[in-house]
C-alpha positions, 0 to 999 in steps of 0.5 A: 500499499503507498501513501502519495500526496498532491498539493495544489498551492492557493487553489480553491474549489468549494467543499461540494466539488472536493466532497464529489471528487472524492467520492469519484475517486474512492471508485478508482480501481486500487483506491482504499481511502482517499482525502480531497480538503483544503489544508486547514489545521483541523482538517490536516488532523483528520488526515493524520487520524485517517493515516492519510497525512504525509510530510507534504500535507503537513507543510501545506496552508490553510489556502492550500488543496490537499489530495491524499490517496492510500492505494495499492501499489502503482495505483496512488499515482494514476488516482492523483492524475485521475484528480487533477481530471476530476477538478478540471472536469467539475471547474468546465462544467461550472463555466458553461451552461446557461448565464448566471448573474456574477453579482447581486446588482446583475441578479437584481437586474435578472429578477427585478420582483426578487425581495429576497437574497440568500448570501452564502459566500466567504465570511470575510466577503459576506457583510459587504454583500449583505450591505448591498442586499440591505440598501437594495431593500431585499431581505437577507438570509445570511448563510455565512458565518465568521461575520464580526459581532459589531457587523451583525449588529450593524446590519440588524439595526439598519435592517429593522430601522427599514422593515427588513430582515437580516436573518443570520449570519449563520442562519441556514434555514427559514421558510418564507411563504411556503419557500424552503432556502438552506436546509428546510423541509417540505411543509404544509400551510397551517396556522403556526409560524416560527421565530428560531436561533437554530436552524435544525430546531426549526427543522425539528419543531416544524417536521414534528407538527407536520407529523401531527398534521400541523402546517405553519405560516413562516419559519424565521431564522435569526442566527445564533447570536441573535439573543446575545445581550450585545445583538439584543435580539433584534431579529427574534423581536423583529420576527415576533412582532411580524408574526403577531401582526400576521392575521394567518398566523394563530400560534407562535413559537420561539426557539433558541438555546437560553437568551441572555437575561436582558434579552430574554425579558424583552422578548417575554415583554413582546409576548405579553402584548399579544394574545396569540399563544406563544410557545417558549422553547429556550432550550435549557432554561428554567420553564418556571420563569417564563409561566407568568407571562400572559400567553407563554407556553414554556416548553423543556425540549423541541418536542415539547414545544412541537406537541404544545404548538400543535395543541395550541393549534386545535389538535387534541392531545395533551403534550405531558401525557404523550411525552409520559406515555413514550417514556414508559415505553423507553423504559420497557425498550432501555431495559431489554437493551441494557441486558444485552450489554456488557459490564464494562460498556458504560458509555454513550457516544452522540455524533451529531449533524445539528447543532441544536440537536446536539444542543437538546440531547445534551440538555436531557442528558444534563438532567438525567446522568449523574456524569457529565457528558463532554462535548465541542459545543458544551453547555458549560465550558467546564465540559469541553472536550479537549480533543474533539477528534477523540471521545471521553466517556460520555462525548457528544460531538456537534460535527456541523462546528467550523472546526469540522467545516471549513473546507470540507462539506457540512455533515448534512451533505456528506456522511464521510467525516461521521461514519469515519467517527462511527466506525472509530467509535464502535471500537471503543469497548467501553462504549454501549450505544451511538446516537446519531441524527439525521436531517432530510430536506432541501440542502440535505444528502439526498439519500443519507441512509444509503450511506448511514446504513451500511456504516452502521452494518460495519461497525456492529460487525467491528466488534463482538459486542452489543453495539447499540446505534440509537437514531432520529430522522428530522423531515417529512414524508413530502421531502425529496428523501422520504422519511419513511424510506430513511426510517426503514432502510436505518432499521434495517440497518440495525438502528433504533429509530425514535420519532424525535430527537428528544425520544432518542436522547432520552433512550440513550440515557436510559440504557447507560444510566 
Protein backbone atom coordinates (compact mmCIF):
# COMPACT_ATOMS: atom_id res chain seq x y z
CA UNK A 1 0.00 0.00 0.00
CA UNK A 2 1.24 3.50 -0.87
CA UNK A 3 0.17 6.90 0.44
CA UNK A 4 0.71 9.75 -2.00
CA UNK A 5 -0.13 13.43 -1.67
CA UNK A 6 -0.66 16.17 -4.24
CA UNK A 7 -0.58 19.78 -3.02
CA UNK A 8 -2.30 22.41 -5.18
CA UNK A 9 -0.88 25.71 -3.92
CA UNK A 10 -3.42 28.52 -3.39
CA UNK A 11 -6.09 26.63 -5.32
CA UNK A 12 -9.66 26.95 -4.07
CA UNK A 13 -12.66 24.77 -4.89
CA UNK A 14 -15.95 24.84 -3.04
CA UNK A 15 -16.50 22.10 -0.49
CA UNK A 16 -19.20 20.32 -2.50
CA UNK A 17 -16.83 19.99 -5.49
CA UNK A 18 -14.17 18.50 -3.20
CA UNK A 19 -16.72 16.05 -1.80
CA UNK A 20 -17.78 14.92 -5.28
CA UNK A 21 -14.19 14.46 -6.42
CA UNK A 22 -13.39 12.44 -3.29
CA UNK A 23 -16.43 10.20 -3.88
CA UNK A 24 -15.43 9.51 -7.46
CA UNK A 25 -11.82 8.79 -6.46
CA UNK A 26 -12.93 6.15 -3.95
CA UNK A 27 -14.29 4.19 -6.95
CA UNK A 28 -10.94 4.35 -8.80
CA UNK A 29 -9.31 0.90 -9.16
CA UNK A 30 -6.86 0.15 -6.36
CA UNK A 31 -7.83 3.10 -4.16
CA UNK A 32 -8.35 2.29 -0.47
CA UNK A 33 -8.96 5.72 1.09
CA UNK A 34 -9.04 9.34 -0.06
CA UNK A 35 -8.89 12.85 1.37
CA UNK A 36 -9.62 15.91 -0.78
CA UNK A 37 -9.65 18.96 1.51
CA UNK A 38 -8.34 22.45 2.11
CA UNK A 39 -5.31 22.25 4.40
CA UNK A 40 -6.69 23.82 7.57
CA UNK A 41 -5.16 22.57 10.80
CA UNK A 42 -8.40 20.76 11.69
CA UNK A 43 -8.52 19.06 8.29
CA UNK A 44 -4.89 18.01 8.57
CA UNK A 45 -5.67 16.51 11.96
CA UNK A 46 -8.46 14.52 10.31
CA UNK A 47 -6.04 13.31 7.62
CA UNK A 48 -3.62 12.24 10.35
CA UNK A 49 -6.41 10.36 12.15
CA UNK A 50 -7.17 8.54 8.88
CA UNK A 51 -3.50 7.71 8.24
CA UNK A 52 -3.38 9.95 5.15
CA UNK A 53 -1.15 12.79 6.36
CA UNK A 54 2.29 12.88 4.73
CA UNK A 55 5.12 15.41 5.36
CA UNK A 56 3.97 17.36 2.28
CA UNK A 57 0.48 17.54 3.80
CA UNK A 58 1.91 18.76 7.11
CA UNK A 59 3.67 21.62 5.31
CA UNK A 60 0.57 22.72 3.38
CA UNK A 61 -1.13 26.00 4.34
CA UNK A 62 -4.88 26.65 4.82
CA UNK A 63 -5.00 28.19 1.31
CA UNK A 64 -3.70 24.98 -0.27
CA UNK A 65 -5.71 22.07 -1.60
CA UNK A 66 -4.52 18.66 -0.42
CA UNK A 67 -5.34 15.47 -2.31
CA UNK A 68 -4.21 12.43 -0.32
CA UNK A 69 -4.63 8.90 -1.61
CA UNK A 70 -4.03 5.53 -0.01
CA UNK A 71 -3.89 2.90 -2.76
CA UNK A 72 -2.45 -0.39 -3.85
CA UNK A 73 1.05 -0.28 -5.33
CA UNK A 74 1.02 1.47 -8.70
CA UNK A 75 -2.45 2.93 -8.32
CA UNK A 76 -1.69 6.00 -6.18
CA UNK A 77 -0.02 8.07 -8.90
CA UNK A 78 -2.77 7.22 -11.37
CA UNK A 79 -5.40 8.20 -8.81
CA UNK A 80 -3.77 11.62 -8.29
CA UNK A 81 -3.79 12.21 -12.05
CA UNK A 82 -7.47 11.24 -12.07
CA UNK A 83 -8.12 13.74 -9.27
CA UNK A 84 -6.63 16.58 -11.33
CA UNK A 85 -8.74 15.52 -14.31
CA UNK A 86 -11.91 15.48 -12.20
CA UNK A 87 -11.20 18.94 -10.77
CA UNK A 88 -10.75 20.35 -14.27
CA UNK A 89 -14.00 18.71 -15.38
CA UNK A 90 -15.90 20.19 -12.43
CA UNK A 91 -14.50 23.66 -13.12
CA UNK A 92 -15.38 23.44 -16.84
CA UNK A 93 -18.90 22.32 -15.98
CA UNK A 94 -19.33 25.25 -13.59
CA UNK A 95 -18.15 27.71 -16.22
CA UNK A 96 -20.41 26.32 -18.93
CA UNK A 97 -24.19 26.18 -19.24
CA UNK A 98 -26.67 29.02 -18.96
CA UNK A 99 -25.65 32.52 -17.96
CA UNK A 100 -25.60 33.18 -14.26
CA UNK A 101 -25.06 36.66 -12.85
CA UNK A 102 -21.83 37.03 -10.91
CA UNK A 103 -22.95 39.97 -8.77
CA UNK A 104 -25.95 40.88 -6.68
CA UNK A 105 -26.53 43.83 -8.95
CA UNK A 106 -26.74 41.50 -11.95
CA UNK A 107 -29.06 39.13 -10.12
CA UNK A 108 -31.45 41.95 -9.19
CA UNK A 109 -31.41 43.19 -12.80
CA UNK A 110 -32.38 39.71 -14.02
CA UNK A 111 -35.03 39.29 -11.29
CA UNK A 112 -36.45 42.75 -10.54
CA UNK A 113 -39.33 41.33 -8.49
CA UNK A 114 -37.04 39.47 -6.09
CA UNK A 115 -37.26 40.65 -2.48
CA UNK A 116 -34.97 38.16 -0.69
CA UNK A 117 -31.23 37.57 -1.10
CA UNK A 118 -29.56 34.37 0.13
CA UNK A 119 -25.90 35.06 0.82
CA UNK A 120 -23.46 32.17 1.14
CA UNK A 121 -19.92 33.37 0.55
CA UNK A 122 -16.73 33.34 2.59
CA UNK A 123 -17.21 35.32 5.80
CA UNK A 124 -14.75 38.06 4.85
CA UNK A 125 -16.99 38.97 1.89
CA UNK A 126 -20.38 38.30 3.49
CA UNK A 127 -20.77 41.61 5.31
CA UNK A 128 -20.24 43.69 2.17
CA UNK A 129 -22.74 41.55 0.21
CA UNK A 130 -25.30 41.81 3.00
CA UNK A 131 -25.00 45.61 3.04
CA UNK A 132 -25.46 45.68 -0.72
CA UNK A 133 -28.61 43.55 -0.48
CA UNK A 134 -30.15 45.58 2.36
CA UNK A 135 -29.50 48.87 0.58
CA UNK A 136 -31.30 47.46 -2.45
CA UNK A 137 -34.33 46.85 -0.23
CA UNK A 138 -33.91 43.07 -0.02
CA UNK A 139 -34.55 40.87 2.98
CA UNK A 140 -31.42 38.77 3.65
CA UNK A 141 -30.83 35.17 4.65
CA UNK A 142 -27.16 35.36 5.62
CA UNK A 143 -26.05 31.73 5.49
CA UNK A 144 -22.39 32.72 5.88
CA UNK A 145 -20.68 32.82 9.25
CA UNK A 146 -17.40 34.48 10.31
CA UNK A 147 -19.16 37.86 10.35
CA UNK A 148 -18.02 40.05 13.24
CA UNK A 149 -20.42 40.80 16.08
CA UNK A 150 -20.12 44.53 15.36
CA UNK A 151 -21.10 44.00 11.73
CA UNK A 152 -24.02 41.78 12.72
CA UNK A 153 -25.37 44.45 15.08
CA UNK A 154 -25.03 47.18 12.44
CA UNK A 155 -26.69 45.08 9.72
CA UNK A 156 -29.59 44.10 11.94
CA UNK A 157 -30.15 47.62 13.21
CA UNK A 158 -30.28 48.90 9.63
CA UNK A 159 -32.66 46.09 8.61
CA UNK A 160 -34.97 46.80 11.55
CA UNK A 161 -35.02 50.52 10.82
CA UNK A 162 -35.91 49.88 7.17
CA UNK A 163 -38.58 47.21 7.67
CA UNK A 164 -36.34 44.37 6.51
CA UNK A 165 -35.23 41.01 7.90
CA UNK A 166 -31.56 40.16 8.31
CA UNK A 167 -31.64 36.46 9.13
CA UNK A 168 -28.19 35.38 10.25
CA UNK A 169 -25.24 35.30 10.13
CA UNK A 170 -25.04 31.53 10.25
CA UNK A 171 -28.78 31.18 9.52
CA UNK A 172 -29.08 27.91 7.66
CA UNK A 173 -32.86 27.56 7.55
CA UNK A 174 -35.90 29.64 6.65
CA UNK A 175 -39.33 28.97 5.15
CA UNK A 176 -40.85 32.17 3.76
CA UNK A 177 -44.36 32.06 2.31
CA UNK A 178 -43.93 28.35 1.74
CA UNK A 179 -40.54 28.68 0.02
CA UNK A 180 -37.77 26.69 1.69
CA UNK A 181 -34.34 28.36 1.89
CA UNK A 182 -31.12 26.68 2.95
CA UNK A 183 -31.61 23.45 4.89
CA UNK A 184 -35.39 23.18 5.17
CA UNK A 185 -38.24 20.73 4.73
CA UNK A 186 -41.38 20.41 2.65
CA UNK A 187 -44.03 21.72 5.01
CA UNK A 188 -47.80 22.07 4.78
CA UNK A 189 -49.22 25.55 5.27
CA UNK A 190 -50.91 26.10 8.60
CA UNK A 191 -51.44 28.42 11.56
CA UNK A 192 -48.07 28.22 13.38
CA UNK A 193 -45.31 30.81 12.90
CA UNK A 194 -41.79 30.00 14.09
CA UNK A 195 -38.89 32.29 14.92
CA UNK A 196 -35.73 30.36 15.67
CA UNK A 197 -32.14 31.15 16.50
CA UNK A 198 -31.35 27.55 15.57
CA UNK A 199 -31.65 26.06 12.09
CA UNK A 200 -32.12 22.42 12.99
CA UNK A 201 -34.30 23.53 15.88
CA UNK A 202 -36.65 25.13 13.36
CA UNK A 203 -36.53 21.96 11.25
CA UNK A 204 -37.20 19.64 14.19
CA UNK A 205 -40.14 21.63 15.55
CA UNK A 206 -41.75 22.19 12.15
CA UNK A 207 -41.43 18.56 11.04
CA UNK A 208 -42.78 17.27 14.36
CA UNK A 209 -45.74 19.62 13.84
CA UNK A 210 -46.22 18.11 10.38
CA UNK A 211 -46.44 14.64 11.94
CA UNK A 212 -49.52 15.90 13.78
CA UNK A 213 -50.97 17.39 10.61
CA UNK A 214 -50.10 20.98 11.52
CA UNK A 215 -48.47 23.38 9.07
CA UNK A 216 -46.72 26.72 9.39
CA UNK A 217 -47.11 30.24 8.07
CA UNK A 218 -43.47 31.29 8.28
CA UNK A 219 -40.20 29.88 9.58
CA UNK A 220 -37.77 32.70 10.35
CA UNK A 221 -34.14 32.09 11.29
CA UNK A 222 -32.23 34.72 13.26
CA UNK A 223 -28.71 33.32 13.53
CA UNK A 224 -27.28 31.84 16.70
CA UNK A 225 -25.91 35.07 18.22
CA UNK A 226 -29.11 37.08 17.93
CA UNK A 227 -30.10 36.55 21.57
CA UNK A 228 -26.76 37.65 22.98
CA UNK A 229 -26.89 40.76 25.15
CA UNK A 230 -24.81 42.72 22.62
CA UNK A 231 -27.16 42.02 19.72
CA UNK A 232 -30.27 42.39 21.82
CA UNK A 233 -32.46 39.84 20.05
CA UNK A 234 -33.12 42.34 17.25
CA UNK A 235 -34.33 39.81 14.70
CA UNK A 236 -36.26 37.59 17.09
CA UNK A 237 -38.14 40.67 18.26
CA UNK A 238 -38.80 41.79 14.67
CA UNK A 239 -39.88 38.30 13.65
CA UNK A 240 -42.12 38.01 16.71
CA UNK A 241 -43.76 41.38 15.96
CA UNK A 242 -44.33 40.37 12.33
CA UNK A 243 -46.03 37.11 13.34
CA UNK A 244 -48.10 38.86 15.99
CA UNK A 245 -49.40 41.18 13.27
CA UNK A 246 -49.91 38.40 10.70
CA UNK A 247 -53.62 37.44 10.46
CA UNK A 248 -52.71 33.95 9.15
CA UNK A 249 -50.59 33.14 12.22
CA UNK A 250 -52.60 31.97 15.23
CA UNK A 251 -49.81 30.33 17.23
CA UNK A 252 -46.17 31.40 17.61
CA UNK A 253 -43.15 29.31 18.61
CA UNK A 254 -39.82 30.84 19.67
CA UNK A 255 -36.83 28.48 19.58
CA UNK A 256 -33.30 29.09 20.88
CA UNK A 257 -30.74 28.33 23.51
CA UNK A 258 -31.30 30.40 26.69
CA UNK A 259 -31.08 34.13 25.83
CA UNK A 260 -29.14 36.56 27.95
CA UNK A 261 -31.35 37.85 30.81
CA UNK A 262 -31.95 41.30 29.34
CA UNK A 263 -32.87 39.91 25.92
CA UNK A 264 -35.18 37.32 27.46
CA UNK A 265 -36.99 40.07 29.34
CA UNK A 266 -37.45 42.13 26.17
CA UNK A 267 -38.78 39.13 24.25
CA UNK A 268 -41.18 38.12 27.01
CA UNK A 269 -42.43 41.71 27.25
CA UNK A 270 -43.21 41.57 23.52
CA UNK A 271 -44.91 38.17 23.91
CA UNK A 272 -47.25 39.76 26.43
CA UNK A 273 -48.31 42.39 23.87
CA UNK A 274 -50.34 39.83 21.91
CA UNK A 275 -53.04 37.35 22.86
CA UNK A 276 -51.64 34.71 20.51
CA UNK A 277 -50.41 31.56 22.33
CA UNK A 278 -46.61 31.66 22.20
CA UNK A 279 -44.46 28.63 22.91
CA UNK A 280 -41.18 29.56 24.60
CA UNK A 281 -38.68 26.91 23.58
CA UNK A 282 -35.55 28.27 25.26
CA UNK A 283 -33.80 24.93 25.70
CA UNK A 284 -31.91 24.56 28.95
CA UNK A 285 -33.64 27.51 30.61
CA UNK A 286 -35.91 27.10 33.64
CA UNK A 287 -39.51 26.91 32.30
CA UNK A 288 -40.85 28.24 35.63
CA UNK A 289 -39.39 31.65 34.77
CA UNK A 290 -41.84 32.06 31.87
CA UNK A 291 -45.09 30.71 33.31
CA UNK A 292 -46.20 34.08 34.67
CA UNK A 293 -45.99 35.73 31.24
CA UNK A 294 -49.41 36.13 29.62
CA UNK A 295 -49.94 33.73 26.69
CA UNK A 296 -46.51 32.10 27.16
CA UNK A 297 -46.29 28.29 27.09
CA UNK A 298 -42.82 27.12 28.22
CA UNK A 299 -41.29 24.01 26.63
CA UNK A 300 -38.30 22.03 27.89
CA UNK A 301 -37.46 20.36 24.58
CA UNK A 302 -38.07 20.78 20.85
CA UNK A 303 -40.46 17.84 21.04
CA UNK A 304 -42.49 19.49 23.80
CA UNK A 305 -42.49 22.79 21.88
CA UNK A 306 -44.00 21.06 18.86
CA UNK A 307 -46.64 19.27 20.95
CA UNK A 308 -47.65 22.46 22.74
CA UNK A 309 -47.87 24.32 19.42
CA UNK A 310 -49.99 21.54 17.91
CA UNK A 311 -52.37 21.64 20.85
CA UNK A 312 -52.63 25.42 20.67
CA UNK A 313 -53.39 25.05 16.96
CA UNK A 314 -56.38 22.83 17.74
CA UNK A 315 -55.02 19.29 17.79
CA UNK A 316 -56.55 17.31 20.65
CA UNK A 317 -53.55 16.07 22.60
CA UNK A 318 -51.99 16.37 26.02
CA UNK A 319 -48.24 16.95 25.69
CA UNK A 320 -47.46 15.83 29.25
CA UNK A 321 -49.48 12.65 28.88
CA UNK A 322 -48.00 11.77 25.48
CA UNK A 323 -44.44 12.24 26.71
CA UNK A 324 -45.19 10.17 29.85
CA UNK A 325 -46.59 7.33 27.72
CA UNK A 326 -43.55 7.46 25.47
CA UNK A 327 -41.28 7.47 28.53
CA UNK A 328 -42.87 4.25 29.78
CA UNK A 329 -42.28 2.52 26.44
CA UNK A 330 -38.69 3.76 26.29
CA UNK A 331 -38.01 2.46 29.81
CA UNK A 332 -39.15 -1.03 28.82
CA UNK A 333 -37.05 -0.87 25.64
CA UNK A 334 -33.98 0.35 27.52
CA UNK A 335 -34.26 -2.44 30.09
CA UNK A 336 -34.14 -5.03 27.32
CA UNK A 337 -31.22 -3.32 25.59
CA UNK A 338 -29.19 -2.95 28.81
CA UNK A 339 -29.36 -6.68 29.34
CA UNK A 340 -27.51 -7.24 26.04
CA UNK A 341 -24.43 -5.09 26.76
CA UNK A 342 -21.35 -6.04 28.76
CA UNK A 343 -20.59 -4.50 32.21
CA UNK A 344 -17.64 -2.55 30.81
CA UNK A 345 -19.87 -0.87 28.21
CA UNK A 346 -20.76 2.23 30.19
CA UNK A 347 -20.62 5.21 27.87
CA UNK A 348 -22.66 6.97 25.20
CA UNK A 349 -21.35 8.71 22.10
CA UNK A 350 -23.46 11.25 20.23
CA UNK A 351 -22.45 12.08 16.64
CA UNK A 352 -24.57 14.99 15.43
CA UNK A 353 -24.98 16.89 12.19
CA UNK A 354 -27.44 19.36 13.76
CA UNK A 355 -26.02 21.72 16.37
CA UNK A 356 -29.38 22.34 18.02
CA UNK A 357 -30.12 18.62 18.19
CA UNK A 358 -26.71 18.13 19.83
CA UNK A 359 -27.61 20.85 22.34
CA UNK A 360 -31.07 19.40 23.06
CA UNK A 361 -29.56 15.97 23.71
CA UNK A 362 -27.06 17.47 26.15
CA UNK A 363 -29.84 19.27 28.04
CA UNK A 364 -31.68 15.95 28.45
CA UNK A 365 -28.51 14.13 29.50
CA UNK A 366 -27.56 16.90 31.94
CA UNK A 367 -30.87 16.40 33.72
CA UNK A 368 -30.78 12.58 33.75
CA UNK A 369 -27.16 11.36 33.99
CA UNK A 370 -24.86 11.48 37.00
CA UNK A 371 -21.67 11.92 34.96
CA UNK A 372 -21.17 14.96 32.72
CA UNK A 373 -21.28 14.68 28.93
CA UNK A 374 -18.22 16.18 27.26
CA UNK A 375 -18.56 17.99 23.95
CA UNK A 376 -16.86 20.27 21.45
CA UNK A 377 -20.02 22.41 21.85
CA UNK A 378 -20.81 21.93 25.56
CA UNK A 379 -23.55 23.45 27.68
CA UNK A 380 -20.88 24.60 30.15
CA UNK A 381 -17.24 25.44 29.49
CA UNK A 382 -16.02 22.94 32.07
CA UNK A 383 -17.39 20.11 29.90
CA UNK A 384 -15.33 21.16 26.87
CA UNK A 385 -13.80 18.20 25.06
CA UNK A 386 -10.01 18.60 25.04
CA UNK A 387 -9.58 17.00 21.60
CA UNK A 388 -12.62 17.04 19.31
CA UNK A 389 -11.22 14.07 17.41
CA UNK A 390 -11.15 11.79 20.45
CA UNK A 391 -14.06 10.93 22.71
CA UNK A 392 -13.71 10.55 26.48
CA UNK A 393 -16.31 8.77 28.61
CA UNK A 394 -19.74 10.24 27.72
CA UNK A 395 -19.10 12.37 24.63
CA UNK A 396 -21.36 14.33 22.30
CA UNK A 397 -19.83 15.79 19.13
CA UNK A 398 -21.35 18.46 16.90
CA UNK A 399 -19.77 17.68 13.53
CA UNK A 400 -21.38 20.78 12.08
CA UNK A 401 -19.16 23.06 14.15
CA UNK A 402 -16.83 25.31 12.17
CA UNK A 403 -13.75 23.30 13.17
CA UNK A 404 -15.09 20.44 11.04
CA UNK A 405 -16.66 22.40 8.15
CA UNK A 406 -13.93 24.79 6.99
CA UNK A 407 -12.84 23.41 3.62
CA UNK A 408 -15.25 20.48 3.68
CA UNK A 409 -19.04 20.10 3.30
CA UNK A 410 -21.48 20.24 6.21
CA UNK A 411 -22.30 16.78 7.63
CA UNK A 412 -25.92 17.15 6.48
CA UNK A 413 -24.48 17.00 2.96
CA UNK A 414 -21.49 14.70 3.36
CA UNK A 415 -21.55 11.61 5.61
CA UNK A 416 -17.86 10.77 5.24
CA UNK A 417 -16.58 12.33 8.46
CA UNK A 418 -19.41 10.97 10.58
CA UNK A 419 -18.97 7.48 9.16
CA UNK A 420 -15.27 7.55 10.03
CA UNK A 421 -16.11 8.69 13.56
CA UNK A 422 -18.85 6.06 13.89
CA UNK A 423 -16.37 3.29 13.11
CA UNK A 424 -13.84 4.84 15.50
CA UNK A 425 -16.37 4.86 18.35
CA UNK A 426 -17.46 1.30 17.57
CA UNK A 427 -13.94 0.05 18.30
CA UNK A 428 -14.02 1.47 21.85
CA UNK A 429 -14.85 -1.45 24.20
CA UNK A 430 -16.42 0.92 26.74
CA UNK A 431 -19.05 2.27 24.34
CA UNK A 432 -22.57 0.93 24.84
CA UNK A 433 -24.61 3.15 22.55
CA UNK A 434 -24.05 5.58 19.69
CA UNK A 435 -26.65 8.22 18.85
CA UNK A 436 -27.08 9.74 15.39
CA UNK A 437 -29.35 12.46 14.09
CA UNK A 438 -30.37 12.31 10.43
CA UNK A 439 -31.69 15.54 8.91
CA UNK A 440 -33.35 15.38 5.50
CA UNK A 441 -35.04 17.94 3.25
CA UNK A 442 -33.82 20.51 0.76
CA UNK A 443 -30.08 21.05 0.77
CA UNK A 444 -29.35 17.83 2.67
CA UNK A 445 -27.81 14.60 1.35
CA UNK A 446 -30.16 13.04 -1.26
CA UNK A 447 -30.24 9.68 0.54
CA UNK A 448 -28.31 9.70 3.84
CA UNK A 449 -29.51 6.27 4.97
CA UNK A 450 -27.99 4.69 1.84
CA UNK A 451 -24.55 5.57 3.30
CA UNK A 452 -25.24 5.54 7.03
CA UNK A 453 -27.05 2.18 6.88
CA UNK A 454 -24.03 0.21 5.56
CA UNK A 455 -21.80 2.11 8.00
CA UNK A 456 -24.00 1.05 10.92
CA UNK A 457 -23.79 -2.58 9.77
CA UNK A 458 -20.00 -2.31 9.49
CA UNK A 459 -19.76 -0.72 12.95
CA UNK A 460 -21.73 -3.56 14.50
CA UNK A 461 -19.46 -6.11 12.80
CA UNK A 462 -16.28 -4.51 14.16
CA UNK A 463 -16.91 -5.88 17.65
CA UNK A 464 -18.10 -9.10 19.24
CA UNK A 465 -19.97 -6.98 21.80
CA UNK A 466 -23.50 -5.71 21.38
CA UNK A 467 -23.28 -2.19 19.96
CA UNK A 468 -26.52 -0.21 20.16
CA UNK A 469 -27.18 2.52 17.60
CA UNK A 470 -30.06 4.91 18.27
CA UNK A 471 -31.18 7.44 15.68
CA UNK A 472 -33.87 9.95 14.86
CA UNK A 473 -34.83 11.41 11.49
CA UNK A 474 -35.84 15.05 11.15
CA UNK A 475 -38.00 15.39 8.06
CA UNK A 476 -41.37 14.88 6.40
CA UNK A 477 -42.85 12.30 4.07
CA UNK A 478 -42.96 14.96 1.35
CA UNK A 479 -39.21 15.67 1.52
CA UNK A 480 -37.24 14.42 -1.52
CA UNK A 481 -35.62 11.70 0.64
CA UNK A 482 -39.00 10.61 2.17
CA UNK A 483 -39.09 10.16 5.93
CA UNK A 484 -40.44 6.59 5.84
CA UNK A 485 -37.76 5.45 3.39
CA UNK A 486 -34.95 6.78 5.59
CA UNK A 487 -36.42 5.29 8.76
CA UNK A 488 -36.89 1.87 7.13
CA UNK A 489 -33.33 1.80 5.78
CA UNK A 490 -31.80 2.71 9.15
CA UNK A 491 -33.92 0.10 10.93
CA UNK A 492 -32.92 -2.53 8.37
CA UNK A 493 -29.29 -1.74 9.20
CA UNK A 494 -29.92 -2.46 12.88
CA UNK A 495 -30.52 1.04 14.23
CA UNK A 496 -33.30 1.86 16.69
CA UNK A 497 -35.13 4.86 15.23
CA UNK A 498 -37.11 7.08 17.60
CA UNK A 499 -39.85 9.53 16.67
CA UNK A 500 -37.89 12.59 17.79
CA UNK A 501 -34.41 13.67 18.77
CA UNK A 502 -35.60 14.14 22.36
CA UNK A 503 -36.99 10.61 22.53
CA UNK A 504 -33.74 9.20 21.14
CA UNK A 505 -31.71 11.14 23.72
CA UNK A 506 -33.91 9.89 26.57
CA UNK A 507 -33.60 6.28 25.38
CA UNK A 508 -29.81 6.60 25.21
CA UNK A 509 -29.72 8.00 28.75
CA UNK A 510 -31.85 5.12 30.05
CA UNK A 511 -29.46 2.59 28.51
CA UNK A 512 -26.31 3.99 30.19
CA UNK A 513 -27.88 5.37 33.37
